[in-house]
Chimera marker file (.cmm) of the C-alpha trace (Angstrom):
<marker_set name="trace">
<marker id="1" x="-11.330" y="5.934" z="1.453" r="1" g="1" b="0" radius="0.5"/>
<marker id="2" x="-11.705" y="9.417" z="3.313" r="1" g="1" b="0" radius="0.5"/>
<marker id="3" x="-13.684" y="11.956" z="-0.347" r="1" g="1" b="0" radius="0.5"/>
<marker id="4" x="-11.625" y="15.284" z="0.926" r="1" g="1" b="0" radius="0.5"/>
<marker id="5" x="-8.866" y="13.750" z="-1.067" r="1" g="1" b="0" radius="0.5"/>
<marker id="6" x="-10.065" y="13.673" z="-4.566" r="1" g="1" b="0" radius="0.5"/>
<marker id="7" x="-10.445" y="17.104" z="-5.898" r="1" g="1" b="0" radius="0.5"/>
<marker id="8" x="-6.856" y="17.492" z="-5.075" r="1" g="1" b="0" radius="0.5"/>
<marker id="9" x="-4.767" y="14.823" z="-4.879" r="1" g="1" b="0" radius="0.5"/>
<marker id="10" x="-6.951" y="13.833" z="-8.544" r="1" g="1" b="0" radius="0.5"/>
<marker id="11" x="-4.448" y="17.234" z="-9.723" r="1" g="1" b="0" radius="0.5"/>
<marker id="12" x="-1.000" y="15.363" z="-7.588" r="1" g="1" b="0" radius="0.5"/>
<marker id="13" x="1.626" y="15.855" z="-10.825" r="1" g="1" b="0" radius="0.5"/>
<marker id="14" x="2.361" y="11.455" z="-10.537" r="1" g="1" b="0" radius="0.5"/>
<marker id="15" x="5.296" y="11.444" z="-12.940" r="1" g="1" b="0" radius="0.5"/>
<marker id="16" x="7.229" y="13.384" z="-10.351" r="1" g="1" b="0" radius="0.5"/>
<marker id="17" x="7.105" y="11.030" z="-7.933" r="1" g="1" b="0" radius="0.5"/>
<marker id="18" x="6.702" y="8.053" z="-10.737" r="1" g="1" b="0" radius="0.5"/>
<marker id="19" x="10.949" y="9.263" z="-11.135" r="1" g="1" b="0" radius="0.5"/>
<marker id="20" x="11.654" y="10.545" z="-7.505" r="1" g="1" b="0" radius="0.5"/>
<marker id="21" x="10.897" y="6.633" z="-6.658" r="1" g="1" b="0" radius="0.5"/>
<marker id="22" x="10.642" y="4.637" z="-8.738" r="1" g="1" b="0" radius="0.5"/>
<marker id="23" x="13.170" y="5.555" z="-12.115" r="1" g="1" b="0" radius="0.5"/>
<marker id="24" x="10.486" y="4.697" z="-14.565" r="1" g="1" b="0" radius="0.5"/>
<marker id="25" x="9.594" y="8.282" z="-16.261" r="1" g="1" b="0" radius="0.5"/>
<marker id="26" x="6.394" y="6.860" z="-17.659" r="1" g="1" b="0" radius="0.5"/>
<marker id="27" x="3.256" y="4.589" z="-17.144" r="1" g="1" b="0" radius="0.5"/>
<marker id="28" x="2.754" y="1.635" z="-18.397" r="1" g="1" b="0" radius="0.5"/>
<marker id="29" x="-0.389" y="1.021" z="-20.335" r="1" g="1" b="0" radius="0.5"/>
<marker id="30" x="-3.941" y="1.186" z="-17.485" r="1" g="1" b="0" radius="0.5"/>
<marker id="31" x="-0.985" y="2.624" z="-14.240" r="1" g="1" b="0" radius="0.5"/>
<marker id="32" x="-1.794" y="5.923" z="-14.897" r="1" g="1" b="0" radius="0.5"/>
<marker id="33" x="-5.835" y="6.144" z="-14.836" r="1" g="1" b="0" radius="0.5"/>
<marker id="34" x="-6.423" y="2.894" z="-12.042" r="1" g="1" b="0" radius="0.5"/>
<marker id="35" x="-3.764" y="5.704" z="-10.151" r="1" g="1" b="0" radius="0.5"/>
<marker id="36" x="-5.981" y="8.729" z="-10.864" r="1" g="1" b="0" radius="0.5"/>
<marker id="37" x="-8.959" y="6.845" z="-9.759" r="1" g="1" b="0" radius="0.5"/>
<marker id="38" x="-7.380" y="5.331" z="-7.036" r="1" g="1" b="0" radius="0.5"/>
<marker id="39" x="-6.239" y="9.022" z="-5.987" r="1" g="1" b="0" radius="0.5"/>
<marker id="40" x="-10.162" y="10.419" z="-6.361" r="1" g="1" b="0" radius="0.5"/>
<marker id="41" x="-11.262" y="7.948" z="-3.744" r="1" g="1" b="0" radius="0.5"/>
<marker id="42" x="-12.996" y="5.244" z="-6.277" r="1" g="1" b="0" radius="0.5"/>
<marker id="43" x="-13.051" y="0.874" z="-5.790" r="1" g="1" b="0" radius="0.5"/>
<marker id="44" x="-10.614" y="0.037" z="-8.231" r="1" g="1" b="0" radius="0.5"/>
<marker id="45" x="-10.013" y="-3.865" z="-9.393" r="1" g="1" b="0" radius="0.5"/>
<marker id="46" x="-6.916" y="-3.609" z="-11.605" r="1" g="1" b="0" radius="0.5"/>
<marker id="47" x="-6.711" y="-6.833" z="-13.655" r="1" g="1" b="0" radius="0.5"/>
<marker id="48" x="-2.537" y="-7.072" z="-15.601" r="1" g="1" b="0" radius="0.5"/>
<marker id="49" x="-0.820" y="-9.711" z="-16.724" r="1" g="1" b="0" radius="0.5"/>
<marker id="50" x="2.870" y="-10.451" z="-14.035" r="1" g="1" b="0" radius="0.5"/>
<marker id="51" x="4.559" y="-7.283" z="-14.680" r="1" g="1" b="0" radius="0.5"/>
<marker id="52" x="1.982" y="-5.314" z="-15.751" r="1" g="1" b="0" radius="0.5"/>
<marker id="53" x="2.712" y="-3.231" z="-13.399" r="1" g="1" b="0" radius="0.5"/>
<marker id="54" x="-0.163" y="-4.032" z="-10.577" r="1" g="1" b="0" radius="0.5"/>
<marker id="55" x="1.999" y="-3.319" z="-7.636" r="1" g="1" b="0" radius="0.5"/>
<marker id="56" x="2.578" y="0.748" z="-8.314" r="1" g="1" b="0" radius="0.5"/>
<marker id="57" x="-0.995" y="1.410" z="-8.416" r="1" g="1" b="0" radius="0.5"/>
<marker id="58" x="-1.419" y="1.662" z="-5.439" r="1" g="1" b="0" radius="0.5"/>
<marker id="59" x="2.532" y="2.359" z="-3.732" r="1" g="1" b="0" radius="0.5"/>
<marker id="60" x="2.777" y="5.622" z="-5.879" r="1" g="1" b="0" radius="0.5"/>
<marker id="61" x="-0.711" y="7.345" z="-4.720" r="1" g="1" b="0" radius="0.5"/>
<marker id="62" x="0.954" y="6.020" z="-1.145" r="1" g="1" b="0" radius="0.5"/>
<marker id="63" x="3.155" y="9.109" z="-1.423" r="1" g="1" b="0" radius="0.5"/>
<marker id="64" x="0.970" y="11.346" z="-3.581" r="1" g="1" b="0" radius="0.5"/>
<marker id="65" x="-1.613" y="12.349" z="-0.216" r="1" g="1" b="0" radius="0.5"/>
<marker id="66" x="-0.981" y="11.313" z="3.488" r="1" g="1" b="0" radius="0.5"/>
<marker id="67" x="-2.488" y="8.359" z="5.439" r="1" g="1" b="0" radius="0.5"/>
<marker id="68" x="-1.502" y="5.120" z="5.872" r="1" g="1" b="0" radius="0.5"/>
<marker id="69" x="-1.821" y="2.176" z="2.827" r="1" g="1" b="0" radius="0.5"/>
<marker id="70" x="-1.915" y="-1.269" z="3.664" r="1" g="1" b="0" radius="0.5"/>
<marker id="71" x="-1.905" y="-4.105" z="1.501" r="1" g="1" b="0" radius="0.5"/>
<marker id="72" x="-3.848" y="-7.361" z="2.127" r="1" g="1" b="0" radius="0.5"/>
<marker id="73" x="-1.455" y="-9.586" z="0.539" r="1" g="1" b="0" radius="0.5"/>
<marker id="74" x="-1.259" y="-13.467" z="1.615" r="1" g="1" b="0" radius="0.5"/>
<marker id="75" x="1.963" y="-14.089" z="0.736" r="1" g="1" b="0" radius="0.5"/>
<marker id="76" x="4.781" y="-13.551" z="3.015" r="1" g="1" b="0" radius="0.5"/>
<marker id="77" x="7.795" y="-14.261" z="0.762" r="1" g="1" b="0" radius="0.5"/>
<marker id="78" x="6.080" y="-11.303" z="-1.934" r="1" g="1" b="0" radius="0.5"/>
<marker id="79" x="5.561" y="-8.850" z="0.969" r="1" g="1" b="0" radius="0.5"/>
<marker id="80" x="9.412" y="-8.935" z="2.335" r="1" g="1" b="0" radius="0.5"/>
<marker id="81" x="10.749" y="-8.927" z="-1.502" r="1" g="1" b="0" radius="0.5"/>
<marker id="82" x="8.071" y="-5.380" z="-1.963" r="1" g="1" b="0" radius="0.5"/>
<marker id="83" x="8.728" y="-3.840" z="1.434" r="1" g="1" b="0" radius="0.5"/>
<marker id="84" x="12.201" y="-4.556" z="0.989" r="1" g="1" b="0" radius="0.5"/>
<marker id="85" x="12.169" y="-3.100" z="-2.702" r="1" g="1" b="0" radius="0.5"/>
<marker id="86" x="10.154" y="0.040" z="-1.882" r="1" g="1" b="0" radius="0.5"/>
<marker id="87" x="12.451" y="0.945" z="1.606" r="1" g="1" b="0" radius="0.5"/>
<marker id="88" x="15.267" y="1.045" z="-1.455" r="1" g="1" b="0" radius="0.5"/>
<marker id="89" x="13.837" y="3.632" z="-2.895" r="1" g="1" b="0" radius="0.5"/>
<marker id="90" x="13.611" y="5.606" z="0.065" r="1" g="1" b="0" radius="0.5"/>
<marker id="91" x="9.414" y="4.834" z="1.123" r="1" g="1" b="0" radius="0.5"/>
<marker id="92" x="8.747" y="3.747" z="4.562" r="1" g="1" b="0" radius="0.5"/>
<marker id="93" x="7.197" y="1.264" z="4.254" r="1" g="1" b="0" radius="0.5"/>
<marker id="94" x="7.663" y="-2.747" z="6.733" r="1" g="1" b="0" radius="0.5"/>
<marker id="95" x="4.584" y="-5.171" z="7.029" r="1" g="1" b="0" radius="0.5"/>
<marker id="96" x="2.732" y="-7.516" z="9.798" r="1" g="1" b="0" radius="0.5"/>
<marker id="97" x="3.180" y="-10.912" z="9.011" r="1" g="1" b="0" radius="0.5"/>
<marker id="98" x="4.115" y="-14.112" z="11.195" r="1" g="1" b="0" radius="0.5"/>
<marker id="99" x="7.489" y="-14.194" z="10.186" r="1" g="1" b="0" radius="0.5"/>
<marker id="100" x="8.711" y="-11.998" z="12.031" r="1" g="1" b="0" radius="0.5"/>
<marker id="101" x="10.267" y="-12.318" z="15.546" r="1" g="1" b="0" radius="0.5"/>
<marker id="102" x="7.373" y="-10.386" z="18.725" r="1" g="1" b="0" radius="0.5"/>
<marker id="103" x="9.498" y="-8.011" z="19.387" r="1" g="1" b="0" radius="0.5"/>
<marker id="104" x="10.418" y="-7.074" z="16.081" r="1" g="1" b="0" radius="0.5"/>
<marker id="105" x="6.122" y="-6.685" z="15.430" r="1" g="1" b="0" radius="0.5"/>
<marker id="106" x="5.526" y="-5.331" z="18.606" r="1" g="1" b="0" radius="0.5"/>
<marker id="107" x="7.825" y="-2.554" z="16.821" r="1" g="1" b="0" radius="0.5"/>
<marker id="108" x="6.380" y="-2.173" z="13.722" r="1" g="1" b="0" radius="0.5"/>
<marker id="109" x="3.625" y="-2.358" z="15.312" r="1" g="1" b="0" radius="0.5"/>
<marker id="110" x="3.931" y="0.718" z="17.137" r="1" g="1" b="0" radius="0.5"/>
<marker id="111" x="5.516" y="2.702" z="14.066" r="1" g="1" b="0" radius="0.5"/>
<marker id="112" x="2.082" y="1.879" z="12.666" r="1" g="1" b="0" radius="0.5"/>
<marker id="113" x="0.533" y="3.598" z="15.699" r="1" g="1" b="0" radius="0.5"/>
<marker id="114" x="3.533" y="6.465" z="15.036" r="1" g="1" b="0" radius="0.5"/>
<marker id="115" x="2.599" y="7.523" z="11.441" r="1" g="1" b="0" radius="0.5"/>
<marker id="116" x="5.626" y="5.967" z="10.986" r="1" g="1" b="0" radius="0.5"/>
<marker id="117" x="4.770" y="4.470" z="7.988" r="1" g="1" b="0" radius="0.5"/>
<marker id="118" x="3.646" y="5.438" z="4.179" r="1" g="1" b="0" radius="0.5"/>
<marker id="119" x="2.423" y="1.910" z="3.840" r="1" g="1" b="0" radius="0.5"/>
<marker id="120" x="1.733" y="-1.421" z="5.627" r="1" g="1" b="0" radius="0.5"/>
<marker id="121" x="1.905" y="-5.042" z="4.341" r="1" g="1" b="0" radius="0.5"/>
<marker id="122" x="-0.346" y="-7.246" z="6.306" r="1" g="1" b="0" radius="0.5"/>
<marker id="123" x="-1.200" y="-10.461" z="5.534" r="1" g="1" b="0" radius="0.5"/>
<marker id="124" x="-5.104" y="-12.093" z="5.428" r="1" g="1" b="0" radius="0.5"/>
<marker id="125" x="-5.495" y="-13.172" z="8.964" r="1" g="1" b="0" radius="0.5"/>
<marker id="126" x="-3.393" y="-11.388" z="11.109" r="1" g="1" b="0" radius="0.5"/>
<marker id="127" x="-5.142" y="-7.651" z="9.615" r="1" g="1" b="0" radius="0.5"/>
<marker id="128" x="-8.325" y="-10.378" z="10.573" r="1" g="1" b="0" radius="0.5"/>
<marker id="129" x="-7.964" y="-10.323" z="14.436" r="1" g="1" b="0" radius="0.5"/>
<marker id="130" x="-10.361" y="-8.116" z="16.460" r="1" g="1" b="0" radius="0.5"/>
<marker id="131" x="-6.702" y="-6.430" z="17.875" r="1" g="1" b="0" radius="0.5"/>
<marker id="132" x="-5.644" y="-4.625" z="14.466" r="1" g="1" b="0" radius="0.5"/>
<marker id="133" x="-9.950" y="-3.851" z="13.323" r="1" g="1" b="0" radius="0.5"/>
<marker id="134" x="-9.705" y="-2.483" z="16.915" r="1" g="1" b="0" radius="0.5"/>
<marker id="135" x="-6.366" y="-0.882" z="15.417" r="1" g="1" b="0" radius="0.5"/>
<marker id="136" x="-6.915" y="0.024" z="12.672" r="1" g="1" b="0" radius="0.5"/>
<marker id="137" x="-9.629" y="2.329" z="12.956" r="1" g="1" b="0" radius="0.5"/>
<marker id="138" x="-7.852" y="4.120" z="14.871" r="1" g="1" b="0" radius="0.5"/>
<marker id="139" x="-5.250" y="5.028" z="12.059" r="1" g="1" b="0" radius="0.5"/>
<marker id="140" x="-4.724" y="6.982" z="8.866" r="1" g="1" b="0" radius="0.5"/>
<marker id="141" x="-5.641" y="4.305" z="6.392" r="1" g="1" b="0" radius="0.5"/>
<marker id="142" x="-6.148" y="6.497" z="3.234" r="1" g="1" b="0" radius="0.5"/>
<marker id="143" x="-6.403" y="3.535" z="1.220" r="1" g="1" b="0" radius="0.5"/>
<marker id="144" x="-6.605" y="-0.728" z="1.500" r="1" g="1" b="0" radius="0.5"/>
<marker id="145" x="-5.052" y="-2.647" z="-1.375" r="1" g="1" b="0" radius="0.5"/>
<marker id="146" x="-5.682" y="-6.677" z="-2.045" r="1" g="1" b="0" radius="0.5"/>
<marker id="147" x="-2.795" y="-7.764" z="-3.485" r="1" g="1" b="0" radius="0.5"/>
<marker id="148" x="-3.102" y="-10.887" z="-5.486" r="1" g="1" b="0" radius="0.5"/>
<marker id="149" x="-6.535" y="-11.607" z="-4.767" r="1" g="1" b="0" radius="0.5"/>
<marker id="150" x="-6.353" y="-15.187" z="-5.804" r="1" g="1" b="0" radius="0.5"/>
<marker id="151" x="-4.675" y="-16.210" z="-3.117" r="1" g="1" b="0" radius="0.5"/>
<marker id="152" x="-7.452" y="-15.430" z="-0.699" r="1" g="1" b="0" radius="0.5"/>
<marker id="153" x="-10.101" y="-18.970" z="0.551" r="1" g="1" b="0" radius="0.5"/>
<marker id="154" x="-12.001" y="-16.761" z="2.285" r="1" g="1" b="0" radius="0.5"/>
<link id1="1" id2="2" r="1" g="1" b="0" radius="0.2"/>
<link id1="2" id2="3" r="1" g="1" b="0" radius="0.2"/>
<link id1="3" id2="4" r="1" g="1" b="0" radius="0.2"/>
<link id1="4" id2="5" r="1" g="1" b="0" radius="0.2"/>
<link id1="5" id2="6" r="1" g="1" b="0" radius="0.2"/>
<link id1="6" id2="7" r="1" g="1" b="0" radius="0.2"/>
<link id1="7" id2="8" r="1" g="1" b="0" radius="0.2"/>
<link id1="8" id2="9" r="1" g="1" b="0" radius="0.2"/>
<link id1="9" id2="10" r="1" g="1" b="0" radius="0.2"/>
<link id1="10" id2="11" r="1" g="1" b="0" radius="0.2"/>
<link id1="11" id2="12" r="1" g="1" b="0" radius="0.2"/>
<link id1="12" id2="13" r="1" g="1" b="0" radius="0.2"/>
<link id1="13" id2="14" r="1" g="1" b="0" radius="0.2"/>
<link id1="14" id2="15" r="1" g="1" b="0" radius="0.2"/>
<link id1="15" id2="16" r="1" g="1" b="0" radius="0.2"/>
<link id1="16" id2="17" r="1" g="1" b="0" radius="0.2"/>
<link id1="17" id2="18" r="1" g="1" b="0" radius="0.2"/>
<link id1="18" id2="19" r="1" g="1" b="0" radius="0.2"/>
<link id1="19" id2="20" r="1" g="1" b="0" radius="0.2"/>
<link id1="20" id2="21" r="1" g="1" b="0" radius="0.2"/>
<link id1="21" id2="22" r="1" g="1" b="0" radius="0.2"/>
<link id1="22" id2="23" r="1" g="1" b="0" radius="0.2"/>
<link id1="23" id2="24" r="1" g="1" b="0" radius="0.2"/>
<link id1="24" id2="25" r="1" g="1" b="0" radius="0.2"/>
<link id1="25" id2="26" r="1" g="1" b="0" radius="0.2"/>
<link id1="26" id2="27" r="1" g="1" b="0" radius="0.2"/>
<link id1="27" id2="28" r="1" g="1" b="0" radius="0.2"/>
<link id1="28" id2="29" r="1" g="1" b="0" radius="0.2"/>
<link id1="29" id2="30" r="1" g="1" b="0" radius="0.2"/>
<link id1="30" id2="31" r="1" g="1" b="0" radius="0.2"/>
<link id1="31" id2="32" r="1" g="1" b="0" radius="0.2"/>
<link id1="32" id2="33" r="1" g="1" b="0" radius="0.2"/>
<link id1="33" id2="34" r="1" g="1" b="0" radius="0.2"/>
<link id1="34" id2="35" r="1" g="1" b="0" radius="0.2"/>
<link id1="35" id2="36" r="1" g="1" b="0" radius="0.2"/>
<link id1="36" id2="37" r="1" g="1" b="0" radius="0.2"/>
<link id1="37" id2="38" r="1" g="1" b="0" radius="0.2"/>
<link id1="38" id2="39" r="1" g="1" b="0" radius="0.2"/>
<link id1="39" id2="40" r="1" g="1" b="0" radius="0.2"/>
<link id1="40" id2="41" r="1" g="1" b="0" radius="0.2"/>
<link id1="41" id2="42" r="1" g="1" b="0" radius="0.2"/>
<link id1="42" id2="43" r="1" g="1" b="0" radius="0.2"/>
<link id1="43" id2="44" r="1" g="1" b="0" radius="0.2"/>
<link id1="44" id2="45" r="1" g="1" b="0" radius="0.2"/>
<link id1="45" id2="46" r="1" g="1" b="0" radius="0.2"/>
<link id1="46" id2="47" r="1" g="1" b="0" radius="0.2"/>
<link id1="47" id2="48" r="1" g="1" b="0" radius="0.2"/>
<link id1="48" id2="49" r="1" g="1" b="0" radius="0.2"/>
<link id1="49" id2="50" r="1" g="1" b="0" radius="0.2"/>
<link id1="50" id2="51" r="1" g="1" b="0" radius="0.2"/>
<link id1="51" id2="52" r="1" g="1" b="0" radius="0.2"/>
<link id1="52" id2="53" r="1" g="1" b="0" radius="0.2"/>
<link id1="53" id2="54" r="1" g="1" b="0" radius="0.2"/>
<link id1="54" id2="55" r="1" g="1" b="0" radius="0.2"/>
<link id1="55" id2="56" r="1" g="1" b="0" radius="0.2"/>
<link id1="56" id2="57" r="1" g="1" b="0" radius="0.2"/>
<link id1="57" id2="58" r="1" g="1" b="0" radius="0.2"/>
<link id1="58" id2="59" r="1" g="1" b="0" radius="0.2"/>
<link id1="59" id2="60" r="1" g="1" b="0" radius="0.2"/>
<link id1="60" id2="61" r="1" g="1" b="0" radius="0.2"/>
<link id1="61" id2="62" r="1" g="1" b="0" radius="0.2"/>
<link id1="62" id2="63" r="1" g="1" b="0" radius="0.2"/>
<link id1="63" id2="64" r="1" g="1" b="0" radius="0.2"/>
<link id1="64" id2="65" r="1" g="1" b="0" radius="0.2"/>
<link id1="65" id2="66" r="1" g="1" b="0" radius="0.2"/>
<link id1="66" id2="67" r="1" g="1" b="0" radius="0.2"/>
<link id1="67" id2="68" r="1" g="1" b="0" radius="0.2"/>
<link id1="68" id2="69" r="1" g="1" b="0" radius="0.2"/>
<link id1="69" id2="70" r="1" g="1" b="0" radius="0.2"/>
<link id1="70" id2="71" r="1" g="1" b="0" radius="0.2"/>
<link id1="71" id2="72" r="1" g="1" b="0" radius="0.2"/>
<link id1="72" id2="73" r="1" g="1" b="0" radius="0.2"/>
<link id1="73" id2="74" r="1" g="1" b="0" radius="0.2"/>
<link id1="74" id2="75" r="1" g="1" b="0" radius="0.2"/>
<link id1="75" id2="76" r="1" g="1" b="0" radius="0.2"/>
<link id1="76" id2="77" r="1" g="1" b="0" radius="0.2"/>
<link id1="77" id2="78" r="1" g="1" b="0" radius="0.2"/>
<link id1="78" id2="79" r="1" g="1" b="0" radius="0.2"/>
<link id1="79" id2="80" r="1" g="1" b="0" radius="0.2"/>
<link id1="80" id2="81" r="1" g="1" b="0" radius="0.2"/>
<link id1="81" id2="82" r="1" g="1" b="0" radius="0.2"/>
<link id1="82" id2="83" r="1" g="1" b="0" radius="0.2"/>
<link id1="83" id2="84" r="1" g="1" b="0" radius="0.2"/>
<link id1="84" id2="85" r="1" g="1" b="0" radius="0.2"/>
<link id1="85" id2="86" r="1" g="1" b="0" radius="0.2"/>
<link id1="86" id2="87" r="1" g="1" b="0" radius="0.2"/>
<link id1="87" id2="88" r="1" g="1" b="0" radius="0.2"/>
<link id1="88" id2="89" r="1" g="1" b="0" radius="0.2"/>
<link id1="89" id2="90" r="1" g="1" b="0" radius="0.2"/>
<link id1="90" id2="91" r="1" g="1" b="0" radius="0.2"/>
<link id1="91" id2="92" r="1" g="1" b="0" radius="0.2"/>
<link id1="92" id2="93" r="1" g="1" b="0" radius="0.2"/>
<link id1="93" id2="94" r="1" g="1" b="0" radius="0.2"/>
<link id1="94" id2="95" r="1" g="1" b="0" radius="0.2"/>
<link id1="95" id2="96" r="1" g="1" b="0" radius="0.2"/>
<link id1="96" id2="97" r="1" g="1" b="0" radius="0.2"/>
<link id1="97" id2="98" r="1" g="1" b="0" radius="0.2"/>
<link id1="98" id2="99" r="1" g="1" b="0" radius="0.2"/>
<link id1="99" id2="100" r="1" g="1" b="0" radius="0.2"/>
<link id1="100" id2="101" r="1" g="1" b="0" radius="0.2"/>
<link id1="101" id2="102" r="1" g="1" b="0" radius="0.2"/>
<link id1="102" id2="103" r="1" g="1" b="0" radius="0.2"/>
<link id1="103" id2="104" r="1" g="1" b="0" radius="0.2"/>
<link id1="104" id2="105" r="1" g="1" b="0" radius="0.2"/>
<link id1="105" id2="106" r="1" g="1" b="0" radius="0.2"/>
<link id1="106" id2="107" r="1" g="1" b="0" radius="0.2"/>
<link id1="107" id2="108" r="1" g="1" b="0" radius="0.2"/>
<link id1="108" id2="109" r="1" g="1" b="0" radius="0.2"/>
<link id1="109" id2="110" r="1" g="1" b="0" radius="0.2"/>
<link id1="110" id2="111" r="1" g="1" b="0" radius="0.2"/>
<link id1="111" id2="112" r="1" g="1" b="0" radius="0.2"/>
<link id1="112" id2="113" r="1" g="1" b="0" radius="0.2"/>
<link id1="113" id2="114" r="1" g="1" b="0" radius="0.2"/>
<link id1="114" id2="115" r="1" g="1" b="0" radius="0.2"/>
<link id1="115" id2="116" r="1" g="1" b="0" radius="0.2"/>
<link id1="116" id2="117" r="1" g="1" b="0" radius="0.2"/>
<link id1="117" id2="118" r="1" g="1" b="0" radius="0.2"/>
<link id1="118" id2="119" r="1" g="1" b="0" radius="0.2"/>
<link id1="119" id2="120" r="1" g="1" b="0" radius="0.2"/>
<link id1="120" id2="121" r="1" g="1" b="0" radius="0.2"/>
<link id1="121" id2="122" r="1" g="1" b="0" radius="0.2"/>
<link id1="122" id2="123" r="1" g="1" b="0" radius="0.2"/>
<link id1="123" id2="124" r="1" g="1" b="0" radius="0.2"/>
<link id1="124" id2="125" r="1" g="1" b="0" radius="0.2"/>
<link id1="125" id2="126" r="1" g="1" b="0" radius="0.2"/>
<link id1="126" id2="127" r="1" g="1" b="0" radius="0.2"/>
<link id1="127" id2="128" r="1" g="1" b="0" radius="0.2"/>
<link id1="128" id2="129" r="1" g="1" b="0" radius="0.2"/>
<link id1="129" id2="130" r="1" g="1" b="0" radius="0.2"/>
<link id1="130" id2="131" r="1" g="1" b="0" radius="0.2"/>
<link id1="131" id2="132" r="1" g="1" b="0" radius="0.2"/>
<link id1="132" id2="133" r="1" g="1" b="0" radius="0.2"/>
<link id1="133" id2="134" r="1" g="1" b="0" radius="0.2"/>
<link id1="134" id2="135" r="1" g="1" b="0" radius="0.2"/>
<link id1="135" id2="136" r="1" g="1" b="0" radius="0.2"/>
<link id1="136" id2="137" r="1" g="1" b="0" radius="0.2"/>
<link id1="137" id2="138" r="1" g="1" b="0" radius="0.2"/>
<link id1="138" id2="139" r="1" g="1" b="0" radius="0.2"/>
<link id1="139" id2="140" r="1" g="1" b="0" radius="0.2"/>
<link id1="140" id2="141" r="1" g="1" b="0" radius="0.2"/>
<link id1="141" id2="142" r="1" g="1" b="0" radius="0.2"/>
<link id1="142" id2="143" r="1" g="1" b="0" radius="0.2"/>
<link id1="143" id2="144" r="1" g="1" b="0" radius="0.2"/>
<link id1="144" id2="145" r="1" g="1" b="0" radius="0.2"/>
<link id1="145" id2="146" r="1" g="1" b="0" radius="0.2"/>
<link id1="146" id2="147" r="1" g="1" b="0" radius="0.2"/>
<link id1="147" id2="148" r="1" g="1" b="0" radius="0.2"/>
<link id1="148" id2="149" r="1" g="1" b="0" radius="0.2"/>
<link id1="149" id2="150" r="1" g="1" b="0" radius="0.2"/>
<link id1="150" id2="151" r="1" g="1" b="0" radius="0.2"/>
<link id1="151" id2="152" r="1" g="1" b="0" radius="0.2"/>
<link id1="152" id2="153" r="1" g="1" b="0" radius="0.2"/>
<link id1="153" id2="154" r="1" g="1" b="0" radius="0.2"/>
</marker_set>
């Protein structure tokens, strides 16, 4: 992550973004600290219980500064559910995985290249393809999150 964001990102007023996009007026325990550390460019491992709000810890930073947040997720159904939910909140997000037709995939890939998305969910096997690794270097990625890391075997 680019450390040039550090001074301004940690001072971003997060509660208005939380209210506007997610409808919450306060954070759950540890969420704000995790988000501020991510915005400061620190590496973060967030272990929270089921329902503890882990997804918000990478979704809110995606709104707090420019660039792309990439979320690596091995669960295709969860990926779709999360993207549907955050799109319903007015957030530009998409996913790239094997459930898409070739045409859908290509359209979304072009959209990522044009900077149309704030959040991109990608399956680990898609991420590791040489063409993906080459293209990622061209994108303005400001945060990489590994979701459901316990499901990733390699």
